[in-house]
PDB file of N, CA, C, O and CB in Angstrom:
ATOM      1  N   MET A   1     -15.199  44.184   0.521  1.00  0.00           N
ATOM      2  CA  MET A   1     -16.129  43.171   0.987  1.00  0.00           C
ATOM      3  C   MET A   1     -16.259  42.042  -0.004  1.00  0.00           C
ATOM      4  O   MET A   1     -16.452  40.890   0.382  1.00  0.00           O
ATOM      5  CB  MET A   1     -17.478  43.778   1.254  1.00  0.00           C
ATOM      6  N   SER A   2     -16.155  42.362  -1.281  1.00  0.00           N
ATOM      7  CA  SER A   2     -16.318  41.312  -2.283  1.00  0.00           C
ATOM      8  C   SER A   2     -15.122  40.351  -2.314  1.00  0.00           C
ATOM      9  O   SER A   2     -15.241  39.236  -2.823  1.00  0.00           O
ATOM     10  CB  SER A   2     -16.515  41.936  -3.657  1.00  0.00           C
ATOM     11  N   VAL A   3     -13.959  40.780  -1.767  1.00  0.00           N
ATOM     12  CA  VAL A   3     -12.800  39.891  -1.731  1.00  0.00           C
ATOM     13  C   VAL A   3     -13.032  38.708  -0.785  1.00  0.00           C
ATOM     14  O   VAL A   3     -12.405  37.662  -0.950  1.00  0.00           O
ATOM     15  CB  VAL A   3     -11.551  40.669  -1.302  1.00  0.00           C
ATOM     16  N   LEU A   4     -13.898  38.851   0.174  1.00  0.00           N
ATOM     17  CA  LEU A   4     -14.213  37.754   1.093  1.00  0.00           C
ATOM     18  C   LEU A   4     -14.893  36.588   0.372  1.00  0.00           C
ATOM     19  O   LEU A   4     -14.748  35.440   0.790  1.00  0.00           O
ATOM     20  CB  LEU A   4     -15.109  38.257   2.225  1.00  0.00           C
ATOM     21  N   PHE A   5     -15.610  36.858  -0.670  1.00  0.00           N
ATOM     22  CA  PHE A   5     -16.271  35.786  -1.426  1.00  0.00           C
ATOM     23  C   PHE A   5     -15.271  34.917  -2.162  1.00  0.00           C
ATOM     24  O   PHE A   5     -15.575  33.782  -2.529  1.00  0.00           O
ATOM     25  CB  PHE A   5     -17.264  36.371  -2.417  1.00  0.00           C
ATOM     26  N   ILE A   6     -14.086  35.446  -2.375  1.00  0.00           N
ATOM     27  CA  ILE A   6     -13.033  34.668  -3.029  1.00  0.00           C
ATOM     28  C   ILE A   6     -12.051  34.124  -1.989  1.00  0.00           C
ATOM     29  O   ILE A   6     -11.642  32.966  -2.064  1.00  0.00           O
ATOM     30  CB  ILE A   6     -12.286  35.531  -4.073  1.00  0.00           C
ATOM     31  N   ALA A   7     -11.678  34.960  -1.026  1.00  0.00           N
ATOM     32  CA  ALA A   7     -10.636  34.573  -0.062  1.00  0.00           C
ATOM     33  C   ALA A   7     -11.124  33.519   0.933  1.00  0.00           C
ATOM     34  O   ALA A   7     -10.372  32.611   1.287  1.00  0.00           O
ATOM     35  CB  ALA A   7     -10.147  35.801   0.699  1.00  0.00           C
ATOM     36  N   LEU A   8     -12.342  33.629   1.374  1.00  0.00           N
ATOM     37  CA  LEU A   8     -12.845  32.675   2.375  1.00  0.00           C
ATOM     38  C   LEU A   8     -12.971  31.254   1.816  1.00  0.00           C
ATOM     39  O   LEU A   8     -12.505  30.321   2.470  1.00  0.00           O
ATOM     40  CB  LEU A   8     -14.200  33.139   2.899  1.00  0.00           C
ATOM     41  N   PRO A   9     -13.568  31.045   0.658  1.00  0.00           N
ATOM     42  CA  PRO A   9     -13.587  29.670   0.115  1.00  0.00           C
ATOM     43  C   PRO A   9     -12.188  29.153  -0.223  1.00  0.00           C
ATOM     44  O   PRO A   9     -11.911  27.964  -0.072  1.00  0.00           O
ATOM     45  CB  PRO A   9     -14.460  29.615  -1.137  1.00  0.00           C
ATOM     46  N   LEU A  10     -11.318  30.037  -0.674  1.00  0.00           N
ATOM     47  CA  LEU A  10      -9.953  29.617  -0.982  1.00  0.00           C
ATOM     48  C   LEU A  10      -9.220  29.205   0.294  1.00  0.00           C
ATOM     49  O   LEU A  10      -8.481  28.220   0.283  1.00  0.00           O
ATOM     50  CB  LEU A  10      -9.188  30.748  -1.698  1.00  0.00           C
ATOM     51  N   ALA A  11      -9.408  29.935   1.388  1.00  0.00           N
ATOM     52  CA  ALA A  11      -8.776  29.584   2.665  1.00  0.00           C
ATOM     53  C   ALA A  11      -9.325  28.267   3.199  1.00  0.00           C
ATOM     54  O   ALA A  11      -8.573  27.442   3.717  1.00  0.00           O
ATOM     55  CB  ALA A  11      -8.992  30.703   3.700  1.00  0.00           C
ATOM     56  N   LEU A  12     -10.616  28.071   3.074  1.00  0.00           N
ATOM     57  CA  LEU A  12     -11.212  26.809   3.519  1.00  0.00           C
ATOM     58  C   LEU A  12     -10.725  25.642   2.668  1.00  0.00           C
ATOM     59  O   LEU A  12     -10.483  24.555   3.191  1.00  0.00           O
ATOM     60  CB  LEU A  12     -12.743  26.893   3.469  1.00  0.00           C
ATOM     61  N   LEU A  13     -10.579  25.854   1.374  1.00  0.00           N
ATOM     62  CA  LEU A  13     -10.095  24.801   0.482  1.00  0.00           C
ATOM     63  C   LEU A  13      -8.644  24.440   0.795  1.00  0.00           C
ATOM     64  O   LEU A  13      -8.298  23.259   0.825  1.00  0.00           O
ATOM     65  CB  LEU A  13     -10.225  25.241  -0.982  1.00  0.00           C
ATOM     66  N   LEU A  14      -7.797  25.430   1.027  1.00  0.00           N
ATOM     67  CA  LEU A  14      -6.400  25.167   1.372  1.00  0.00           C
ATOM     68  C   LEU A  14      -6.290  24.478   2.730  1.00  0.00           C
ATOM     69  O   LEU A  14      -5.463  23.583   2.901  1.00  0.00           O
ATOM     70  CB  LEU A  14      -5.596  26.472   1.377  1.00  0.00           C
ATOM     71  N   GLY A  15      -7.109  24.884   3.691  1.00  0.00           N
ATOM     72  CA  GLY A  15      -7.111  24.232   5.005  1.00  0.00           C
ATOM     73  C   GLY A  15      -7.553  22.788   4.910  1.00  0.00           C
ATOM     74  O   GLY A  15      -6.966  21.915   5.550  1.00  0.00           O
ATOM     75  N   ALA A  16      -8.574  22.526   4.125  1.00  0.00           N
ATOM     76  CA  ALA A  16      -9.049  21.148   3.950  1.00  0.00           C
ATOM     77  C   ALA A  16      -7.997  20.306   3.237  1.00  0.00           C
ATOM     78  O   ALA A  16      -7.816  19.132   3.562  1.00  0.00           O
ATOM     79  CB  ALA A  16     -10.375  21.125   3.158  1.00  0.00           C
ATOM     80  N   GLY A  17      -7.302  20.897   2.268  1.00  0.00           N
ATOM     81  CA  GLY A  17      -6.229  20.160   1.578  1.00  0.00           C
ATOM     82  C   GLY A  17      -5.088  19.818   2.517  1.00  0.00           C
ATOM     83  O   GLY A  17      -4.544  18.716   2.458  1.00  0.00           O
ATOM     84  N   GLY A  18      -4.720  20.750   3.383  1.00  0.00           N
ATOM     85  CA  GLY A  18      -3.661  20.482   4.364  1.00  0.00           C
ATOM     86  C   GLY A  18      -4.068  19.424   5.362  1.00  0.00           C
ATOM     87  O   GLY A  18      -3.261  18.572   5.733  1.00  0.00           O
ATOM     88  N   MET A  19      -5.306  19.470   5.796  1.00  0.00           N
ATOM     89  CA  MET A  19      -5.806  18.466   6.737  1.00  0.00           C
ATOM     90  C   MET A  19      -5.845  17.089   6.077  1.00  0.00           C
ATOM     91  O   MET A  19      -5.486  16.096   6.710  1.00  0.00           O
ATOM     92  CB  MET A  19      -7.212  18.855   7.250  1.00  0.00           C
ATOM     93  N   PHE A  20      -6.268  17.014   4.832  1.00  0.00           N
ATOM     94  CA  PHE A  20      -6.299  15.744   4.104  1.00  0.00           C
ATOM     95  C   PHE A  20      -4.889  15.190   3.926  1.00  0.00           C
ATOM     96  O   PHE A  20      -4.679  13.988   4.088  1.00  0.00           O
ATOM     97  CB  PHE A  20      -6.976  15.922   2.733  1.00  0.00           C
ATOM     98  N   ALA A  21      -3.922  16.037   3.598  1.00  0.00           N
ATOM     99  CA  ALA A  21      -2.535  15.590   3.434  1.00  0.00           C
ATOM    100  C   ALA A  21      -1.962  15.092   4.752  1.00  0.00           C
ATOM    101  O   ALA A  21      -1.239  14.096   4.772  1.00  0.00           O
ATOM    102  CB  ALA A  21      -1.667  16.726   2.881  1.00  0.00           C
ATOM    103  N   CYS A  22      -2.272  15.770   5.853  1.00  0.00           N
ATOM    104  CA  CYS A  22      -1.795  15.351   7.175  1.00  0.00           C
ATOM    105  C   CYS A  22      -2.373  13.994   7.560  1.00  0.00           C
ATOM    106  O   CYS A  22      -1.655  13.132   8.068  1.00  0.00           O
ATOM    107  CB  CYS A  22      -2.162  16.399   8.237  1.00  0.00           C
ATOM    108  N   ILE A  23      -3.659  13.804   7.320  1.00  0.00           N
ATOM    109  CA  ILE A  23      -4.290  12.517   7.647  1.00  0.00           C
ATOM    110  C   ILE A  23      -3.700  11.401   6.798  1.00  0.00           C
ATOM    111  O   ILE A  23      -3.480  10.299   7.300  1.00  0.00           O
ATOM    112  CB  ILE A  23      -5.817  12.588   7.439  1.00  0.00           C
ATOM    113  N   MET A  24      -3.441  11.664   5.527  1.00  0.00           N
ATOM    114  CA  MET A  24      -2.851  10.631   4.659  1.00  0.00           C
ATOM    115  C   MET A  24      -1.433  10.278   5.105  1.00  0.00           C
ATOM    116  O   MET A  24      -1.053   9.109   5.031  1.00  0.00           O
ATOM    117  CB  MET A  24      -2.835  11.104   3.193  1.00  0.00           C
ATOM    118  N   CYS A  25      -0.648  11.236   5.558  1.00  0.00           N
ATOM    119  CA  CYS A  25       0.708  10.960   6.050  1.00  0.00           C
ATOM    120  C   CYS A  25       0.660  10.144   7.334  1.00  0.00           C
ATOM    121  O   CYS A  25       1.462   9.228   7.512  1.00  0.00           O
ATOM    122  CB  CYS A  25       1.477  12.272   6.286  1.00  0.00           C
ATOM    123  N   ILE A  26      -0.265  10.462   8.228  1.00  0.00           N
ATOM    124  CA  ILE A  26      -0.375   9.716   9.482  1.00  0.00           C
ATOM    125  C   ILE A  26      -0.822   8.292   9.204  1.00  0.00           C
ATOM    126  O   ILE A  26      -0.279   7.358   9.794  1.00  0.00           O
ATOM    127  CB  ILE A  26      -1.357  10.408  10.448  1.00  0.00           C
ATOM    128  N   ARG A  27      -1.788   8.099   8.331  1.00  0.00           N
ATOM    129  CA  ARG A  27      -2.247   6.747   7.986  1.00  0.00           C
ATOM    130  C   ARG A  27      -1.196   5.962   7.229  1.00  0.00           C
ATOM    131  O   ARG A  27      -1.171   4.734   7.315  1.00  0.00           O
ATOM    132  CB  ARG A  27      -3.515   6.818   7.160  1.00  0.00           C
ATOM    133  N   GLY A  28      -0.335   6.628   6.497  1.00  0.00           N
ATOM    134  CA  GLY A  28       0.724   5.951   5.742  1.00  0.00           C
ATOM    135  C   GLY A  28       1.900   5.512   6.594  1.00  0.00           C
ATOM    136  O   GLY A  28       2.783   4.807   6.107  1.00  0.00           O
ATOM    137  N   GLY A  29       1.928   5.921   7.870  1.00  0.00           N
ATOM    138  CA  GLY A  29       2.987   5.492   8.770  1.00  0.00           C
ATOM    139  C   GLY A  29       4.232   6.344   8.737  1.00  0.00           C
ATOM    140  O   GLY A  29       5.286   5.917   9.208  1.00  0.00           O
ATOM    141  N   GLN A  30       4.132   7.537   8.192  1.00  0.00           N
ATOM    142  CA  GLN A  30       5.300   8.400   8.107  1.00  0.00           C
ATOM    143  C   GLN A  30       5.772   8.877   9.470  1.00  0.00           C
ATOM    144  O   GLN A  30       6.952   9.191   9.632  1.00  0.00           O
ATOM    145  CB  GLN A  30       4.999   9.584   7.235  1.00  0.00           C
ATOM    146  N   TYR A  31       4.878   8.940  10.459  1.00  0.00           N
ATOM    147  CA  TYR A  31       5.246   9.434  11.778  1.00  0.00           C
ATOM    148  C   TYR A  31       5.365   8.305  12.799  1.00  0.00           C
ATOM    149  O   TYR A  31       5.402   8.576  13.999  1.00  0.00           O
ATOM    150  CB  TYR A  31       4.228  10.451  12.252  1.00  0.00           C
ATOM    151  N   ASP A  32       5.427   7.055  12.361  1.00  0.00           N
ATOM    152  CA  ASP A  32       5.517   5.940  13.298  1.00  0.00           C
ATOM    153  C   ASP A  32       6.858   5.900  14.019  1.00  0.00           C
ATOM    154  O   ASP A  32       6.901   5.725  15.237  1.00  0.00           O
ATOM    155  CB  ASP A  32       5.289   4.634  12.571  1.00  0.00           C
ATOM    156  N   ASP A  33       7.945   6.060  13.286  1.00  0.00           N
ATOM    157  CA  ASP A  33       9.283   5.987  13.877  1.00  0.00           C
ATOM    158  C   ASP A  33       9.992   7.308  13.615  1.00  0.00           C
ATOM    159  O   ASP A  33      10.432   7.573  12.496  1.00  0.00           O
ATOM    160  CB  ASP A  33      10.104   4.783  13.293  1.00  0.00           C
ATOM    161  N   LEU A  34      10.101   8.125  14.640  1.00  0.00           N
ATOM    162  CA  LEU A  34      10.696   9.450  14.458  1.00  0.00           C
ATOM    163  C   LEU A  34      12.172   9.500  14.841  1.00  0.00           C
ATOM    164  O   LEU A  34      12.860  10.454  14.478  1.00  0.00           O
ATOM    165  CB  LEU A  34       9.936  10.465  15.268  1.00  0.00           C
ATOM    166  N   GLU A  35      12.682   8.494  15.569  1.00  0.00           N
ATOM    167  CA  GLU A  35      14.054   8.562  16.066  1.00  0.00           C
ATOM    168  C   GLU A  35      15.061   7.835  15.188  1.00  0.00           C
ATOM    169  O   GLU A  35      16.153   8.362  14.973  1.00  0.00           O
ATOM    170  CB  GLU A  35      14.113   8.000  17.443  1.00  0.00           C
ATOM    171  N   SER A  36      14.755   6.671  14.680  1.00  0.00           N
ATOM    172  CA  SER A  36      15.768   5.894  13.973  1.00  0.00           C
ATOM    173  C   SER A  36      16.208   6.500  12.638  1.00  0.00           C
ATOM    174  O   SER A  36      17.385   6.352  12.307  1.00  0.00           O
ATOM    175  CB  SER A  36      15.251   4.520  13.735  1.00  0.00           C
ATOM    176  N   PRO A  37      15.360   7.172  11.840  1.00  0.00           N
ATOM    177  CA  PRO A  37      15.896   7.791  10.627  1.00  0.00           C
ATOM    178  C   PRO A  37      16.941   8.866  10.909  1.00  0.00           C
ATOM    179  O   PRO A  37      17.857   9.056  10.110  1.00  0.00           O
ATOM    180  CB  PRO A  37      14.774   8.387   9.826  1.00  0.00           C
ATOM    181  N   ALA A  38      16.819   9.570  12.027  1.00  0.00           N
ATOM    182  CA  ALA A  38      17.805  10.603  12.361  1.00  0.00           C
ATOM    183  C   ALA A  38      19.122   9.983  12.814  1.00  0.00           C
ATOM    184  O   ALA A  38      20.178  10.587  12.625  1.00  0.00           O
ATOM    185  CB  ALA A  38      17.260  11.529  13.453  1.00  0.00           C
ATOM    186  N   VAL A  39      19.083   8.805  13.401  1.00  0.00           N
ATOM    187  CA  VAL A  39      20.291   8.146  13.901  1.00  0.00           C
ATOM    188  C   VAL A  39      20.912   7.253  12.832  1.00  0.00           C
ATOM    189  O   VAL A  39      22.118   7.004  12.853  1.00  0.00           O
ATOM    190  CB  VAL A  39      19.970   7.320  15.152  1.00  0.00           C
ATOM    191  N   ARG A  40      20.099   6.776  11.905  1.00  0.00           N
ATOM    192  CA  ARG A  40      20.568   5.834  10.882  1.00  0.00           C
ATOM    193  C   ARG A  40      21.680   6.424  10.012  1.00  0.00           C
ATOM    194  O   ARG A  40      22.545   5.692   9.533  1.00  0.00           O
ATOM    195  CB  ARG A  40      19.403   5.406   9.998  1.00  0.00           C
ATOM    196  N   ILE A  41      21.662   7.726   9.811  1.00  0.00           N
ATOM    197  CA  ILE A  41      22.686   8.346   8.977  1.00  0.00           C
ATOM    198  C   ILE A  41      24.041   8.340   9.672  1.00  0.00           C
ATOM    199  O   ILE A  41      25.072   8.438   9.007  1.00  0.00           O
ATOM    200  CB  ILE A  41      22.286   9.777   8.621  1.00  0.00           C
ATOM    201  N   LEU A  42      24.060   8.226  10.993  1.00  0.00           N
ATOM    202  CA  LEU A  42      25.316   8.230  11.738  1.00  0.00           C
ATOM    203  C   LEU A  42      25.961   6.845  11.814  1.00  0.00           C
ATOM    204  O   LEU A  42      27.138   6.734  12.154  1.00  0.00           O
ATOM    205  CB  LEU A  42      25.079   8.756  13.136  1.00  0.00           C
ATOM    206  N   ILE A  43      25.211   5.796  11.503  1.00  0.00           N
ATOM    207  CA  ILE A  43      25.715   4.432  11.613  1.00  0.00           C
ATOM    208  C   ILE A  43      26.357   4.023  10.300  1.00  0.00           C
ATOM    209  O   ILE A  43      25.740   4.126   9.240  1.00  0.00           O
ATOM    210  CB  ILE A  43      24.584   3.451  11.995  1.00  0.00           C
ATOM    211  N   ASP A  44      27.602   3.558  10.371  1.00  0.00           N
ATOM    212  CA  ASP A  44      28.301   3.073   9.198  1.00  0.00           C
ATOM    213  C   ASP A  44      27.924   1.612   8.999  1.00  0.00           C
ATOM    214  O   ASP A  44      28.316   0.753   9.789  1.00  0.00           O
ATOM    215  CB  ASP A  44      29.845   3.249   9.341  1.00  0.00           C
ATOM    216  N   GLU A  45      27.179   1.333   7.963  1.00  0.00           N
ATOM    217  CA  GLU A  45      26.645  -0.012   7.769  1.00  0.00           C
ATOM    218  C   GLU A  45      27.664  -0.974   7.168  1.00  0.00           C
ATOM    219  O   GLU A  45      27.458  -2.185   7.250  1.00  0.00           O
ATOM    220  CB  GLU A  45      25.429   0.047   6.887  1.00  0.00           C
ATOM    221  N   ASP A  46      28.740  -0.503   6.574  1.00  0.00           N
ATOM    222  CA  ASP A  46      29.692  -1.385   5.914  1.00  0.00           C
ATOM    223  C   ASP A  46      30.689  -2.012   6.873  1.00  0.00           C
ATOM    224  O   ASP A  46      30.974  -3.203   6.749  1.00  0.00           O
ATOM    225  CB  ASP A  46      30.429  -0.631   4.856  1.00  0.00           C
ATOM    226  N   SER A  47      31.220  -1.272   7.807  1.00  0.00           N
ATOM    227  CA  SER A  47      32.317  -1.782   8.614  1.00  0.00           C
ATOM    228  C   SER A  47      31.914  -2.791   9.689  1.00  0.00           C
ATOM    229  O   SER A  47      32.683  -3.735   9.870  1.00  0.00           O
ATOM    230  CB  SER A  47      33.004  -0.650   9.256  1.00  0.00           C
ATOM    231  N   PRO A  48      30.806  -2.709  10.423  1.00  0.00           N
ATOM    232  CA  PRO A  48      30.532  -3.692  11.473  1.00  0.00           C
ATOM    233  C   PRO A  48      30.386  -5.127  10.983  1.00  0.00           C
ATOM    234  O   PRO A  48      30.927  -6.009  11.652  1.00  0.00           O
ATOM    235  CB  PRO A  48      29.297  -3.306  12.188  1.00  0.00           C
ATOM    236  N   PRO A  49      29.704  -5.452   9.875  1.00  0.00           N
ATOM    237  CA  PRO A  49      29.639  -6.859   9.460  1.00  0.00           C
ATOM    238  C   PRO A  49      31.010  -7.422   9.090  1.00  0.00           C
ATOM    239  O   PRO A  49      31.281  -8.586   9.385  1.00  0.00           O
ATOM    240  CB  PRO A  49      28.694  -7.007   8.278  1.00  0.00           C
ATOM    241  N   ARG A  50      31.870  -6.650   8.465  1.00  0.00           N
ATOM    242  CA  ARG A  50      33.201  -7.154   8.113  1.00  0.00           C
ATOM    243  C   ARG A  50      34.014  -7.434   9.360  1.00  0.00           C
ATOM    244  O   ARG A  50      34.675  -8.470   9.439  1.00  0.00           O
ATOM    245  CB  ARG A  50      33.941  -6.155   7.216  1.00  0.00           C
ATOM    246  N   ALA A  51      33.984  -6.553  10.321  1.00  0.00           N
ATOM    247  CA  ALA A  51      34.738  -6.751  11.561  1.00  0.00           C
ATOM    248  C   ALA A  51      34.182  -7.930  12.335  1.00  0.00           C
ATOM    249  O   ALA A  51      34.936  -8.687  12.946  1.00  0.00           O
ATOM    250  CB  ALA A  51      34.706  -5.484  12.430  1.00  0.00           C
ATOM    251  N   ARG A  52      32.863  -8.092  12.314  1.00  0.00           N
ATOM    252  CA  ARG A  52      32.242  -9.190  13.030  1.00  0.00           C
ATOM    253  C   ARG A  52      32.595 -10.522  12.376  1.00  0.00           C
ATOM    254  O   ARG A  52      32.833 -11.497  13.090  1.00  0.00           O
ATOM    255  CB  ARG A  52      30.724  -9.004  13.083  1.00  0.00           C
ATOM    256  N   GLN A  53      32.638 -10.603  11.040  1.00  0.00           N
ATOM    257  CA  GLN A  53      32.964 -11.840  10.352  1.00  0.00           C
ATOM    258  C   GLN A  53      34.414 -12.232  10.594  1.00  0.00           C
ATOM    259  O   GLN A  53      34.709 -13.421  10.715  1.00  0.00           O
ATOM    260  CB  GLN A  53      32.698 -11.704   8.859  1.00  0.00           C
ATOM    261  N   ALA A  54      35.310 -11.289  10.666  1.00  0.00           N
ATOM    262  CA  ALA A  54      36.719 -11.594  10.845  1.00  0.00           C
ATOM    263  C   ALA A  54      37.020 -12.030  12.272  1.00  0.00           C
ATOM    264  O   ALA A  54      37.891 -12.876  12.475  1.00  0.00           O
ATOM    265  CB  ALA A  54      37.565 -10.390  10.480  1.00  0.00           C
ATOM    266  N   SER A  55      36.335 -11.487  13.256  1.00  0.00           N
ATOM    267  CA  SER A  55      36.663 -11.795  14.641  1.00  0.00           C
ATOM    268  C   SER A  55      35.918 -13.007  15.172  1.00  0.00           C
ATOM    269  O   SER A  55      36.456 -13.716  16.022  1.00  0.00           O
ATOM    270  CB  SER A  55      36.369 -10.610  15.507  1.00  0.00           C
ATOM    271  N   GLU A  56      34.701 -13.279  14.707  1.00  0.00           N
ATOM    272  CA  GLU A  56      33.914 -14.400  15.208  1.00  0.00           C
ATOM    273  C   GLU A  56      34.069 -15.611  14.294  1.00  0.00           C
ATOM    274  O   GLU A  56      34.038 -15.465  13.072  1.00  0.00           O
ATOM    275  CB  GLU A  56      32.432 -14.008  15.331  1.00  0.00           C
ATOM    276  N   PRO A  57      34.237 -16.810  14.868  1.00  0.00           N
ATOM    277  CA  PRO A  57      34.275 -18.002  14.019  1.00  0.00           C
ATOM    278  C   PRO A  57      32.873 -18.313  13.515  1.00  0.00           C
ATOM    279  O   PRO A  57      31.884 -18.004  14.180  1.00  0.00           O
ATOM    280  CB  PRO A  57      34.859 -19.215  14.790  1.00  0.00           C
ATOM    281  N   SER A  58      32.792 -18.911  12.367  1.00  0.00           N
ATOM    282  CA  SER A  58      31.490 -19.247  11.822  1.00  0.00           C
ATOM    283  C   SER A  58      30.913 -20.435  12.563  1.00  0.00           C
ATOM    284  O   SER A  58      31.620 -21.070  13.345  1.00  0.00           O
ATOM    285  CB  SER A  58      31.585 -19.541  10.324  1.00  0.00           C
ATOM    286  N   ALA A  59      29.655 -20.752  12.341  1.00  0.00           N
ATOM    287  CA  ALA A  59      28.989 -21.848  13.028  1.00  0.00           C
ATOM    288  C   ALA A  59      29.612 -23.183  12.649  1.00  0.00           C
ATOM    289  O   ALA A  59      29.681 -24.072  13.498  1.00  0.00           O
ATOM    290  CB  ALA A  59      27.495 -21.852  12.707  1.00  0.00           C
ATOM    291  N   ASP A  60      30.061 -23.365  11.433  1.00  0.00           N
ATOM    292  CA  ASP A  60      30.684 -24.621  10.997  1.00  0.00           C
ATOM    293  C   ASP A  60      32.038 -24.826  11.667  1.00  0.00           C
ATOM    294  O   ASP A  60      32.376 -25.952  12.031  1.00  0.00           O
ATOM    295  CB  ASP A  60      30.849 -24.636   9.471  1.00  0.00           C
ATOM    296  N   GLN A  61      32.807 -23.774  11.835  1.00  0.00           N
ATOM    297  CA  GLN A  61      34.123 -23.886  12.452  1.00  0.00           C
ATOM    298  C   GLN A  61      34.009 -24.149  13.944  1.00  0.00           C
ATOM    299  O   GLN A  61      34.872 -24.818  14.511  1.00  0.00           O
ATOM    300  CB  GLN A  61      34.935 -22.623  12.205  1.00  0.00           C
ATOM    301  N   ALA A  62      32.984 -23.650  14.587  1.00  0.00           N
ATOM    302  CA  ALA A  62      32.851 -23.806  16.029  1.00  0.00           C
ATOM    303  C   ALA A  62      32.362 -25.193  16.407  1.00  0.00           C
ATOM    304  O   ALA A  62      32.712 -25.668  17.487  1.00  0.00           O
ATOM    305  CB  ALA A  62      31.908 -22.764  16.580  1.00  0.00           C
ATOM    306  N   THR A  63      31.563 -25.879  15.572  1.00  0.00           N
ATOM    307  CA  THR A  63      30.989 -27.173  15.940  1.00  0.00           C
ATOM    308  C   THR A  63      31.764 -28.353  15.375  1.00  0.00           C
ATOM    309  O   THR A  63      31.758 -29.418  15.993  1.00  0.00           O
ATOM    310  CB  THR A  63      29.566 -27.247  15.475  1.00  0.00           C
ATOM    311  N   ASP A  64      32.428 -28.222  14.238  1.00  0.00           N
ATOM    312  CA  ASP A  64      33.137 -29.338  13.628  1.00  0.00           C
ATOM    313  C   ASP A  64      34.490 -29.558  14.299  1.00  0.00           C
ATOM    314  O   ASP A  64      35.221 -28.599  14.548  1.00  0.00           O
ATOM    315  CB  ASP A  64      33.323 -29.095  12.130  1.00  0.00           C
ATOM    316  N   PRO A  65      34.830 -30.826  14.595  1.00  0.00           N
ATOM    317  CA  PRO A  65      36.165 -31.081  15.137  1.00  0.00           C
ATOM    318  C   PRO A  65      37.200 -30.920  14.033  1.00  0.00           C
ATOM    319  O   PRO A  65      36.873 -31.061  12.855  1.00  0.00           O
ATOM    320  CB  PRO A  65      36.250 -32.499  15.763  1.00  0.00           C
ATOM    321  N   PRO A  66      38.425 -30.630  14.392  1.00  0.00           N
ATOM    322  CA  PRO A  66      39.455 -30.463  13.376  1.00  0.00           C
ATOM    323  C   PRO A  66      39.706 -31.788  12.649  1.00  0.00           C
ATOM    324  O   PRO A  66      39.785 -32.846  13.273  1.00  0.00           O
ATOM    325  CB  PRO A  66      40.760 -29.939  14.011  1.00  0.00           C
ATOM    326  N   GLN A  67      39.829 -31.711  11.321  1.00  0.00           N
ATOM    327  CA  GLN A  67      40.039 -32.917  10.518  1.00  0.00           C
ATOM    328  C   GLN A  67      41.525 -33.111  10.280  1.00  0.00           C
ATOM    329  O   GLN A  67      42.251 -32.158  10.000  1.00  0.00           O
ATOM    330  CB  GLN A  67      39.278 -32.832   9.171  1.00  0.00           C
ATOM    331  N   THR A  68      41.968 -34.350  10.392  1.00  0.00           N
ATOM    332  CA  THR A  68      43.364 -34.672  10.138  1.00  0.00           C
ATOM    333  C   THR A  68      43.452 -35.571   8.924  1.00  0.00           C
ATOM    334  O   THR A  68      42.468 -36.211   8.552  1.00  0.00           O
ATOM    335  CB  THR A  68      44.016 -35.343  11.364  1.00  0.00           C
ATOM    336  N   SER A  69      44.589 -35.627   8.319  1.00  0.00           N
ATOM    337  CA  SER A  69      44.761 -36.450   7.122  1.00  0.00           C
ATOM    338  C   SER A  69      44.895 -37.929   7.485  1.00  0.00           C
ATOM    339  O   SER A  69      44.685 -38.773   6.614  1.00  0.00           O
ATOM    340  CB  SER A  69      45.993 -35.989   6.330  1.00  0.00           C
ATOM    341  N   GLN A  70      45.232 -38.283   8.725  1.00  0.00           N
ATOM    342  CA  GLN A  70      45.397 -39.687   9.125  1.00  0.00           C
ATOM    343  C   GLN A  70      44.095 -40.307   9.606  1.00  0.00           C
ATOM    344  O   GLN A  70      44.036 -41.530   9.730  1.00  0.00           O
ATOM    345  CB  GLN A  70      46.444 -39.798  10.218  1.00  0.00           C
ATOM    346  N   GLY A  71      43.080 -39.563   9.876  1.00  0.00           N
ATOM    347  CA  GLY A  71      41.854 -40.060  10.473  1.00  0.00           C
ATOM    348  C   GLY A  71      40.849 -40.617   9.485  1.00  0.00           C
ATOM    349  O   GLY A  71      39.663 -40.610   9.813  1.00  0.00           O
ATOM    350  N   ARG A  72      41.205 -41.091   8.327  1.00  0.00           N
ATOM    351  CA  ARG A  72      40.253 -41.656   7.373  1.00  0.00           C
ATOM    352  C   ARG A  72      39.513 -42.778   7.933  1.00  0.00           C
ATOM    353  O   ARG A  72      38.671 -43.364   7.252  1.00  0.00           O
ATOM    354  CB  ARG A  72      40.921 -42.093   6.149  1.00  0.00           C
TER     355      ARG A  72
END
């Protein structure tokens, strides 16, 4: 019976600590986006920008007319 005087306050203290940690994680935004971190590891971030730069003309090349050496 005397173990309840130690175990019950300890259980309540651990429960309150877990509840406080859960509330702090929710307020910190840890559970806002649950899908993109799991998918982000599958996306190769290096190759798409290089392929896109090589295949698409830049904004300067698309709007400027071709310059010739005789057109001074």
